[in-house]
C-alpha positions, 0 to 999 in steps of 0.5 A, spaced: 071 077 532 067 083 530 070 089 529 068 096 527 072 100 522 070 107 521 073 110 515 073 103 512 071 106 505 077 110 505 085 109 503 087 106 509 081 104 512 079 099 506 086 096 507 085 095 514 078 092 513 081 087 507 086 085 512 081 083 517 076 079 513 082 075 510 083 073 517 076 071 518 073 076 522 066 080 521 067 087 519 062 093 520 064 099 516 062 106 518 063 111 512 060 118 510 063 117 503 066 125 504 072 122 501 072 115 501 069 111 495 064 105 494 069 102 490 074 101 496 069 097 499 070 090 501 064 086 499 064 081 505 064 087 509 057 090 512 057 097 510 053 103 513 053 110 510 053 114 516 057 120 520 061 119 526 059 126 528 052 123 529 052 118 535 045 117 535 045 114 528 051 109 529 050 107 536 046 101 534 052 098 531 056 098 537 052 092 540 056 086 541 063 089 538 069 086 540 074 092 537 074 098 533 079 101 528 078 108 528 080 111 522 074 116 520 077 123 520 078 129 515 085 129 513 090 133 509 093 140 512 091 145 507 084 144 507 084 145 515 086 152 514 080 153 510 075 150 515 078 149 522 071 148 525 069 142 521 076 139 522 074 140 530 067 137 529 069 131 525 076 129 528 075 131 536 068 130 537 067 124 532 073 121 536 069 122 543 063 119 540 067 113 538 070 112 545 063 114 549 059 108 545 065 103 546 065 104 553 057 104 553 057 097 550 063 094 553 068 094 547 075 092 549 079 096 545 080 102 540 086 103 535 086 110 533 089 112 527 094 118 529 098 122 525 105 124 525 103 131 523 102 132 531 109 133 532 109 140 529 116 143 527 120 144 533 123 137 534 129 134 533 130 127 528 128 122 528 122 123 531 120 119 538 114 119 541 116 121 548 118 128 545 115 134 549 110 137 544 110 145 543 103 148 545 101 150 538 101 145 532 102 147 525 095 147 523 088 145 525 089 138 522 095 136 526 092 139 532 085 136 532 089 129 531 093 131 537 086 132 541 084 125 538 090 122 542 089 126 548 081 123 548 084 116 547 088 117 554 082 121 558 076 117 555 080 110 555 081 105 560 084 111 565 076 113 566 073 106 565 073 106 558 076 101 553 083 099 552 086 104 547 092 105 543 094 110 538 099 109 532 102 115 528 102 114 521 108 117 517 106 119 510 102 113 508 102 111 500 100 105 496 094 102 492 087 106 493 091 113 495 088 119 493 091 122 486 091 128 482 084 127 480 082 128 488 084 135 488 091 139 489 092 136 496 092 129 495 098 125 497 104 127 493 105 120 491 098 119 489 099 126 485 105 124 482 103 117 480 097 119 476 100 125 473 106 121 470 101 116 467 098 121 463 105 124 461 104 131 465 109 135 469 110 133 476 108 139 481 114 141 486 112 145 492 119 149 493 124 147 494 123 140 493 128 138 498 123 137 503 124 130 506 118 125 508 118 118 511 114 114 506 110 108 509 107 103 505 099 102 506 100 094 507 105 095 513 100 100 516 094 095 516 099 090 519 100 095 524 093 096 526 092 089 527 098 088 531 095 094 535 089 091 536 092 084 539 098 086 543 098 085 550 103 090 551 098 096 550 092 099 552 093 105 556 093 110 550 100 109 548 102 113 542 107 109 537 110 111 531 109 107 524 114 109 519 120 106 516 126 109 519 128 112 512 126 118 508 126 121 501 126 128 498 120 130 494 125 130 488 127 123 490 119 121 489 119 125 482 125 121 480 122 114 482 115 115 479 119 118 473 123 111 473 129 116 473 136 115 477 136 118 484 142 122 482 138 125 476 139 133 477 133 137 479 135 142 473 135 137 468 128 135 471 125 142 470 129 144 463 125 137 460 119 140 463 118 133 467 117 137 473 114 144 474 115 149 481 109 151 484 108 157 490 110 155 497 104 152 502 103 154 509 104 148 514 109 144 511 115 141 516 122 141 513 123 133 514 120 127 518 123 121 520 120 116 525 124 112 530 120 106 530 123 102 536 117 102 540 113 099 535 118 093 534 118 093 542 110 093 543 107 091 537 113 086 534 112 091 528 117 093 523 116 095 515 117 090 510 116 094 504 121 099 502 119 105 498 123 104 492 119 097 492 113 100 493 113 105 488 115 100 483 109 096 485 104 102 484 107 103 477 105 096 475 097 098 476 
């Protein structure tokens, strides 16, 4: 099969491209390298340094394509407060462009990388896909990712477009993740991993007892391929991709520092292995995914536990 992977030079997109190539598929990567890296690219993929906002330049690539994995987006909560218009152009208009071109060239299915950030703060745990979401999200990033989900439904099979399915990721981590060298708003696992390697203290955003459902990137890549091939989806379904368990920020620090999970927070601060930072806007207190729908519709369940995934990272 012939697939497009937008954002295929990025953290998650590069793993999706690798998984497709491993199965013998032809892969076209579209990435403007605003956050993606050439070092992430699979040499067997056809790479085009283009922007999904410019539909005219990417249009020729859609001819003869069987499916699209749409991972191209601006990520991270904090920067979205600083430039909400750019987030709208990339995450909403860029997604509209992908869907319009998929329809024009008869692409069968588009798999959309959604985000658990779309849930916002006003839900009970575990997070279920059928929760009625509040009118406002916490931040422009979450709002624009939610817009993408709506576009998948409205510009999908309902209106003569491609089949679509949205998979909501929960805190993805693993090899190639952003780290401390990518700035202060990289993923917490990546920041901690990079700083621990250098013997530097790990920064804790108050109060460190926030809990997240961390999902290994290999499991996320597998979910993408299942979503492309499942006969039980195609009408814009929203499906959680998480692990059914969560860890606090302090737990992440302990695991990265290879300390017991019962190590006291006071000990971590006193030893200067961790330092406290000012609080941030837009942070929810806790995430925890209900993944029963993923199992039912995709036959997917996570295979890599968080503790095993962190141990693997520490060997890199």
